[in-house]
VOTI-74357 format. One record per residue (C-alpha): x, y, z; residue number from 1. Coordinates in steps of 0.001 Angstrom, whole numbers, plus 500000, padded with zeros to 6 digits. Example, Ala and Ser with C-alpha at 12.3 -4.5 7.8 and 13.67 -1.06 7.14 Angstrom:
BEGIN
X_Y_Z_i
512300_495500_507800_1
513670_498940_507140_2
This chain:
BEGIN
X_Y_Z_i
321319_284601_580543_1
324198_286915_581392_2
327228_285330_583056_3
326798_287495_586137_4
323458_285885_586908_5
324612_282265_586849_6
323836_280160_589888_7
326152_280198_592879_8
326148_278741_596367_9
322602_279174_597736_10
321974_281734_600455_11
319539_281202_603327_12
315931_281734_602320_13
313954_281527_605580_14
310930_283204_603993_15
310633_280599_601242_16
307351_279446_602790_17
305977_282864_601767_18
308118_283587_598740_19
307469_280482_596668_20
303659_280568_596831_21
303589_284263_595980_22
306120_283786_593198_23
303723_281308_591614_24
300802_283651_592314_25
302619_286521_590592_26
303616_284239_587730_27
300024_283163_587095_28
298782_286722_587486_29
301250_287834_584823_30
300387_285140_582287_31
296640_285003_582930_32
295881_288700_583395_33
298671_291269_583144_34
300179_290019_579895_35
296882_289608_577973_36
295609_292995_579141_37
298915_294698_578340_38
299078_293030_574945_39
295552_294161_574143_40
296426_297671_575278_41
299496_297514_573044_42
297327_296733_570021_43
295220_299813_570670_44
297896_302282_571798_45
300830_302821_569412_46
304296_302273_570809_47
305343_305965_570615_48
302367_306826_572835_49
303198_304083_575347_50
306845_305129_575382_51
305831_308728_576098_52
303601_307594_578980_53
306477_305560_580400_54
308743_308610_580219_55
306109_310719_581948_56
305845_308372_584926_57
309616_308113_585135_58
309846_311905_585203_59
307299_312119_588034_60
309461_309883_590203_61
312405_312254_590035_62
312278_312956_593823_63
313023_309310_594631_64
316030_309224_592321_65
317223_312630_593515_66
317069_311727_597212_67
318600_308321_596509_68
321508_310014_594756_69
322017_312533_597574_70
321986_309791_600192_71
324863_308128_598339_72
326738_311434_597986_73
326398_311205_594208_74
326084_314942_593723_75
326814_314893_590001_76
324104_312325_589432_77
321647_314287_591592_78
322428_317362_589514_79
321972_315448_586273_80
318608_314173_587459_81
317511_317678_588446_82
318426_319410_585209_83
316764_316641_583211_84
313641_316938_585358_85
313429_320706_584892_86
313933_320557_581127_87
311668_317593_580493_88
308921_318892_582796_89
308749_322125_580811_90
310000_321675_577254_91
309137_317986_577366_92
305466_318542_578275_93
305536_317003_581723_94
308172_314475_580814_95
306300_312868_577925_96
309251_313764_575716_97
312975_313838_576426_98
314467_317070_575048_99
317121_316924_577787_100
318702_314027_575924_101
317713_314851_572363_102
318450_318579_572387_103
320979_319041_575183_104
322795_315714_575163_105
321922_314869_578782_106
321147_311138_578734_107
319177_309421_581465_108
321579_308377_584261_109
321201_305015_586007_110
318241_305052_588360_111
318892_305424_592085_112
316480_304590_594892_113
316309_304435_598673_114
317095_300736_598858_115
320293_301289_596904_116
321143_304191_599194_117
320880_302000_602280_118
322971_299353_600557_119
325591_301981_599772_120
325962_302633_603508_121
326322_298965_604294_122
322774_298053_605247_123
322361_294418_604318_124
319580_293114_602152_125
318220_290846_604846_126
316408_287962_603212_127
314666_287512_599900_128
311074_288707_600029_129
308505_288269_597261_130
305959_291082_597134_131
302498_290111_595866_132
301731_291656_592466_133
305197_293231_592366_134
307773_290470_592330_135
311133_289620_593882_136
312633_291955_596439_137
314324_291769_599829_138
313562_293089_603293_139
315693_296214_602877_140
314207_297213_599536_141
310704_296207_600576_142
310792_298465_603620_143
311795_301391_601410_144
308651_301161_599311_145
306601_303228_601781_146
308996_306210_602080_147
309442_306082_598313_148
305688_306471_597916_149
305770_309573_600114_150
308526_311042_597941_151
306744_310291_594687_152
304186_312895_593586_153
301924_310270_592016_154
299920_309529_595219_155
299382_313252_595739_156
297914_313693_592260_157
294892_311607_593160_158
292667_311946_596196_159
290937_308551_596352_160
292656_305211_596916_161
290832_303498_594008_162
292036_306247_591699_163
295568_305820_592995_164
295420_302087_592422_165
294080_302686_588918_166
296957_305040_588129_167
299514_302571_589466_168
297883_299689_587622_169
297790_301678_584415_170
301460_302515_584765_171
302327_298848_585231_172
300223_297719_582267_173
301892_300357_580125_174
305339_299218_581291_175
304576_295545_580693_176
303330_296305_577176_177
306795_297663_576358_178
308637_294688_577843_179
306607_291609_576914_180
308956_288687_576414_181
311651_289708_578873_182
310225_287750_581800_183
309543_284778_579561_184
313134_284821_578341_185
314404_285040_581907_186
312600_281963_583181_187
312339_279678_580145_188
315575_277725_580738_189
315576_277886_584538_190
315293_274570_586365_191
313837_276437_589355_192
312271_279698_588107_193
311661_280988_591630_194
315274_280509_592752_195
316599_281859_589471_196
314587_285085_589550_197
315334_285522_593269_198
319082_285249_592681_199
318938_287365_589524_200
317229_290153_591463_201
319840_290023_594213_202
322772_290133_591795_203
321215_292979_589841_204
320732_294994_593037_205
324307_294336_594121_206
325484_295591_590739_207
323378_298758_590960_208
324673_299558_594451_209
328240_299424_593132_210
327536_301685_590135_211
């Protein structure tokens, strides 16, 4: 794994009593359900279709990235996100295609979110926190999930909770189908997969905040 994610002096993990069991729950859920279902979906749906769906969901979450950029005073990045959103939502058929990059040379900037924005202003991560069915996080990022949902248009596109859960689940299955093997590669050589993924998440978030 990348040098930046190598082990270092352990940090306090007071929520380990919660985190470890749910790490193993998420791990089993991935291997016993999410991966087989996503792999089966991948056999039926061609990769170009799945890639287009992934782009469409990413486009819908433009408000989160836009607000996250503004909160960090990254005006150029907020502008880049906005022009890409406008072009891809129209010429790109709701974001299924990416003419902003292909035709105009406006590549996708690094994603911003509300957790990164708080980190930018010095709000600490708190402690590691494993979210059931989602994976490693921390208290700061976990608390930002709810306001991020309010910013995202996806919940407003459906009126019933089961439908919303189905949309979210479908998005995740589509995403997993495009990234099968990455999680396996991450954990295969780890002596303690829970600690390794926890620390890898933290280092990745620290890197994103500094970008």
